[in-house]
SELUM-134961 format. One record per atom (N, C-alpha, C): x negated, y, z negated. Coordinates in steps of 0.1 Angstrom, whole numbers, plus 5000, padded with zeros to 4 digits. Atoms other than C-alpha are relative to their C-alpha. Layout:
! SELUM-134961
XYZ;...
END
This chain:
! SELUM-134961
499149885000;500050005000;499150125000;500949884999;498450335010;500250094988;499949915011;497650584983;500950125004;499149884998;500150864979;499250125001;500749884998;498951194992;500250094987;499949925012;498151434963;501050115002;499049894999;500951684955;499250145001;500649874998;500052034968;501050114996;499149895003;501552334952;499950115011;500049894991;502552614974;499250124995;500849895004;500052894973;500850124997;499249885003;501353194954;499850115010;500249904990;499753424979;500849985013;499250034988;501353245008;501550024998;498549985003;504753244991;500350154999;499749855001;504453624984;500050065014;500149954987;503453685020;501349965008;498750044994;506553485032;501150094996;498949925006;508853675009;499950145006;500249874995;507354005021;500550015015;499650014986;507953895058;501550005001;498550015000;511553815050;500650144997;499549875003;512154145033;499750115010;500449914989;510354325061;501149995011;499050034990;512854165085;501450074996;498849945005;515754285063;499950155002;500249854998;514354645064;500250035015;499849974986;514154625102;501550005004;498650014996;517754505105;500850114994;499349895005;518954775082;499750135008;500449884992;517055045101;500750005014;499350014987;518654915133;501549994999;498550005003;522154925117;500649865004;499650144996;522354545123;500249914988;500050095011;522154405088;501449964996;498750025004;525854435080;500649885008;499450114991;526754195109;499149885001;500950124998;523853955106;500249894990;499950125008;523753605091;498649974994;501350055006;521053435070;499149955011;500750064989;520053255102;499350115008;500549884993;519553595119;498850064993;501149955008;517253705091;498849915001;501150104998;515253385093;499350015013;500549994987;514853425130;499150135001;500749884999;513753785127;498749994992;501250015009;511253695099;499049895006;500950104994;509853405120;499849884990;500150115009;510653145093;501249915002;498950094999;512852845091;501150034991;498949975009;516252855076;499749944986;500350075013;515052615048;499050094992;500949925007;512152845040;500750134995;499349895005;514453145038;500749974988;499250045011;516652965014;499249974987;500950025011;513652874992;499850134993;500349865006;513253254986;501350074996;498849925002;516753394989;501249915004;498950104998;519953194986;501250075006;498849934995;522353464999;499650145005;500249864996;522653815015;499950094988;500049925012;523253944980;498550004994;501450015005;519753814970;499050075009;500849934991;518253965001;500050154996;499949865003;519554304992;499550034986;500749995013;518454254956;498550015001;501550004997;514954194970;499650145005;500349864995;515154534988;500150104988;499949925011;516254694956;498849994991;501350025008;513254544937;498950085007;501149924993;510954694964;500250154998;499849865002;512555034961;499750044986;500349965014;512055024924;498550034997;501549965001;508255054929;499650115010;500349884992;508555344953;499350104991;500749915008;506055594941;500850124994;499249895005;508655864938;500849964988;499250055012;510755654914;499149974988;501050035011;507655544894;499750134993;500449875006;506755914889;501250064993;498849955006;510356004881;500149944986;499950075013;510455744853;499050064990;501049955009;507255894839;500250154996;499849865002;508556254840;501250044991;498749975007;511956234823;499850044985;500249975014;510456254788;498850094998;501049905002;507856524794;500350094988;499749915011;507456744763;500650145004;499449884995;508257054784;501349975007;498750044995;512057014790;500250065014;499849944986;512057254820;499249935010;500850084991;509257064836;500649865003;499450134999;510956734829;501250015010;498849984991;514156864846;499650025014;500449964987;512457014876;499349885007;500750114993;510156714883;500949885002;499050114998;512956454878;500850025013;499249974988;515056624904;499250005013;500950004989;512156674927;499749865005;500450134997;511156314926;501249925005;498850064995;514756204931;500250035015;499849964986;514956404963;498949935009;501150074993;511556254974;500449865003;499650144998;512955904969;501149995010;498950004990;516155974988;499450025014;500549974987;514156125017;499149885005;500850114996;511655835018;500749875004;499250124997;514355565019;501350035008;498749964994;517055755038;500549915011;499650084988;517055535069;500749874995;499450125005;517855225048;501250034992;498949975009;520055385022;501350055008;498849964993;522355545048;500849885005;499350124995;523155205061;500749924989;499450075011;523755045027;501250084994;498949925006;525855335014;501250005010;498949994990;527755345047;500949885001;499250124999;529054985045;500449954986;499850045014;529554975007;501449954998;498650045002;533354935010;500349875006;499750124992;533154635033;499049894998;501050105001;529954455025;499649984985;500350025014;529554294990;498650014997;501549995003;525754284993;499750154998;500349865001;525654664999;500650064987;499349955012;528154724971;499249964988;500950045011;525954524947;498850094999;501249925000;522954724957;500350144995;499749865005;524555064952;500450004986;499750005014;526054964919;498849984991;501250025007;522654844907;499250125000;500849884999;520955154919;500650114991;499449905008;523455384903;499849974985;500350045014;523055194870;498650044996;501449975003;519255234871;499850154999;500149865000;519555604879;500650064988;499349955012;522055664851;499149984988;500850035012;519655494826;498950114999;501049905000;516855734836;500550144996;499449875003;519056044835;500550014986;499650005014;520355944801;498850044991;501249965007;516755964789;499750155001;500349864997;516356304805;501050094992;499049935007;519656434790;499750004985;500350015015;518556314755;498850084997;501249915001;515156484760;500450154999;499649865000;516856814768;500750044988;499349975013;519156784738;499150014988;500950005012;516456694713;499150125000;500949895000;514256974725;500650134998;499349875002;516957234720;500150085013;500149924987;516757334757;501350025006;498749994993;520457294766;500750134996;499249885002;522657604770;501049974988;499050015010;525157674742;501349945006;498850064996;528157454746;499849885010;500350114991;526457204769;499549884991;500350125008;526456864752;499149915008;500950104993;524156574761;500949935010;499150074991;527156404777;500350095013;499749914988;527956704799;498750025008;501349994993;524256744808;499849885009;500150124992;524256384820;500950005012;499049994989;527356444841;499550095011;500649904990;525656744858;498949935007;501250074994;522456544864;500449895010;499550114991;524356254879;500550065013;499549934987;526056494904;498850055008;501149934993;522856684913;499049905006;501050094995;520756374918;500649885008;499450114993;523156154937;499650005015;500350014985;522456024972;501050085008;499049934993;525756164983;499750155001;500349865000;524756514972;498850035009;501249994991;521356474990;500550005015;499650014986;523056375022;500950125004;499249894996;525656655021;499150125003;500949884997;522756915019;499349985013;500750024987;520856745047;500950025012;499149984989;523856735069;500450145002;499849854999;524357105062;498950075006;501149944993;521057165078;498850034991;501149975009;518757185048;498949895001;501150095001;515357025048;499949954986;500250065013;514256805019;499550104990;500649915010;512157075003;501050114996;499049905003;514957335005;501149944991;499050075008;517457084991;499549984986;500650025013;515157004963;500050134992;500149875007;514657374954;501450044995;498649965004;518457434954;500549924989;499550095011;519157134932;499350034987;500849965012;516357234908;500650134994;499549875005;517657594905;501449984994;498650025006;521257474900;499949934987;500150075012;520157234873;499650104988;500549905010;518257514854;501250094996;498949905003;521257754857;501149944992;498950075006;523757494846;499749954986;500350075012;521857334818;499150074990;501149955009;518957534803;500450144995;499849875007;519057814778;499150105008;500849894994;517758154791;499450094990;500549915010;516758294758;498749954994;501350045004;513358134758;500049874993;
END
């Protein structure tokens, strides 16, 4: 009886490369406005992997979109945003948080416009948007708490109200409205920052 071939574990590097190729294919399909109508088989074909290999990494379209969300979570603009929300200077924390939010929307706009555009009919897109909104709310809660603890909020502005204003000013929908009105990203960022200061921060030093 021939000796059994030794078991070989899949190389972690190779597995990561395959996962990256698959998510790269999803990015392409989103950019081409084709992801909403594609199947898992279409993704596998675009990535150049077998259907079985695809399912080893992602079991559904929901998991594919979750993978895209995980990639976006390490976008430099979001990494910096998370580091700025609790700056000791509340005015700087507010300005930089909004600035990095706009940077993130701008850098991922091609993909986000597709996901937000089909959120009402595509469960995978809806899952992505809900997860992203939850993550954003968590960071803005930290910022609102920082503003309240530092005594920087205007008289009558509670932490809860500050959070509501921040959610409105940093939403993707607000960003898109300004861009569609003809504003560049820098101009939109400046307007949102100025609005946040006027609505939230004390003016008596």
